[in-house]
N, C-alpha and C positions, 0 to 999 in steps of 0.2 A: 279553665275558670279563672278569672281574674281574681288576685287576692287584694283586698282593700286595706289600707294602712293610713295611720295618722302620721304626722310629720315627726314624731318621736321615733318612729320604727325604721328600720334598715331596709334597703331595698336594692336589688340586684338590676343594675342599669347598665345597658349596653349604649355607650356613647363616647365619642373622641372630642367633645367640644373643647376641652382644654388643650388639645393639640392642634386646634385650628382646623378641623375637618371641613366646616362649613356647608356639608352637604344638606342640611335641614334648613339653610338659610337662603335655598333656591327652589324655584317653582311652587312657592307656596300660594300663589293666588292671592286671594282676599282673606285667608285662614287665620292670620295672625291678628286677632281681634285686640283691641286696646281698650282697657277700662279707664276710668278716671285717675287711678294711682298711676297708670302707665303714662298718661299725658302729662301729669304733673311733674314726673321724673324727667320726661324728655323736654319740657319747655324749661325746666329750672336749669338741667345741665347744658342744654343746648343755648340758651338765652334766646330762644324764638317762641313766639305765642302759638297757639294753636292754629289761629287763622294763616299764619306764616307758613306752617308746616304742611297746611291742608293742599294737597295737589302737587306736593314737592316730594316729601317723606311719607305722608300719610294721605288715605282717601276715605271715602265713605262707602259702606256696602249696605244692601238691604237686608234687614233681620227681623223677618216675621213681623213687618209693618213699620218698623223703626229704621233709622238710618245711623249707623254706628260706624266709629273709625277702625281702620286697620293699618298695618304697615304695607306700604307701596312697594310693590316689586318692579324692578326694571323691565319695560317692554321687549327689549331685545334679548338680555340674558337671562331674565326671570330671576335675577338675584336681588335680595333685600337691598334697599337703597343706602343702607349703613354698611353694607359688607365691602371689604377692601379688595383691590386687585389680587392681594396675596390671601384671601379667603378668610380674613380675621374680622371679627365684629367690632365696628368702631364705636359701640356704645355698650360695651360688655359690663361694666361696672353699673350701668342704669339701663340695661335691656327690660324689655316688656316682660310682664309675668308668664306668658304662654312660652316664650322663649327659655326663661329659668326652668319652666316645668317640664318641658321636653326632655326624655321621651316618657314622662310621666302623665297622667290625665286626672280629672278629678270626676267623682261620681257624687251627684248630689242626693241626699235621702233626708227626710224629715225637715230640720232646720239648720243643717250643715252639710258638709262633704267630707269624703276620703279619697286618698289617693290610690291610684292603681298604675302598674307599669303596661304601656302600651307595646303590646307584643308585635314585634316587627316594626316598631317606630324608628329604630335606627339600624341601618344594614351594616354596620360596622361590626367585626367578631369580637368576642370577648365581653366579660361582664365585670363591673365595678360594684362592690357592695359598699353602700354608703348611707349614712342617715339622712332622711329627706330633708330635714331642716337645713343641714349642711349643704345639701345639694342646691337648696333655692338660693341660700345666701342673701335672705332678705331681713333686715332689721326689724325687730318688734313683730317677730312672725305672728303672734297670737293676735295683735291688732290688725295685721294684714288679712288673715284668715277670716276674721270678723267681718273686714270690710268685703272681701271676695264673696262672701255668704250673703250679705246685705244687698249687694249689688245684684247679684243673680236673682234673687228673690223679688227685688224691686222690679226689674225688667220683665220677670216671669208674670207678676202681678199685672203691670201695666199692659203687656201684650194681650193678656186674658181679657182684660177692660176693653181694649181696643177691638177684640175679635167678635166681642159680643155686641159691640155697637154699628161696625160696618159703617164709619161715617169718615170719608176721605177728609173733610175739611178739619175734624178732630184730630185724626192720624197726624196731620201735616203740623197742627199746632203742638202736639205731644213731641214729635220729632224736634222742632225747634226749641222747645222748653227744655228737653233732656241735653240738647247739644250746648246750649247756652248755659244752663245751671250747673251741669257736671263736667263739662269740658273746656268751654270757651273762657269762662269766668276763673281767673287765676285762684290758686290756694294760697293767698298771700296775706290772708288776715291773721288775727290772733289765734294761738294755739297750733297744734300739729295738723297736717293733712287730715289725719282720722277724726279730729275735732270737727274740722270745717265740713268735711264730708258729712259727719253725723247730723249736723245742723241742717244742711241741704236734704239729706235723706229724710229728716223728720218733716221737712216742708212738703217733699214730695209725697210722702205717705198721707199727708193731710189732704193735699189736693186731690189726690187718686183714691182717697179712703181704703188705704190698704192696712 
């Protein structure tokens, strides 16, 4: 049975990511989903827009009526487009949240989530005991965790709305709105990413009555 933990707790993690293993960066298909924070980090550090990355390093996948971005894997090798020939991550300092999280997972309950170790998530032997917050290496982790929670429940609420309507035209409008509002439009206004995301979140909640 999985043990659920907060980011302040220690977890026994089997992973050789610091040694440049790279096994979890191959054959992932469309499973490395990207949230707005991930896209903000990628576009800022790479100096490329969301539209420019789309079709090159990222792609869209169907997600319960929505169309959301994920990291694009090479068709021939199955490797992440940011993985070097030496098996090293080319965006390690600003890698997406799911990459940082692995081999941990999130379990949502109530109005938040807790972490757990994905058993068998990494095939490498041995375990390292480390505080989850240190493993994630995310600045202002409290704000990040609040963002992750808000984003998760916003999408859940919108999916529920769409499933109750079964209106293809409405679904397409919602897809476009989410991509433009939370992904394509840069977070280059006043305040932090979290401040700007909060403004867009409030707008979306009003629109969808969540």
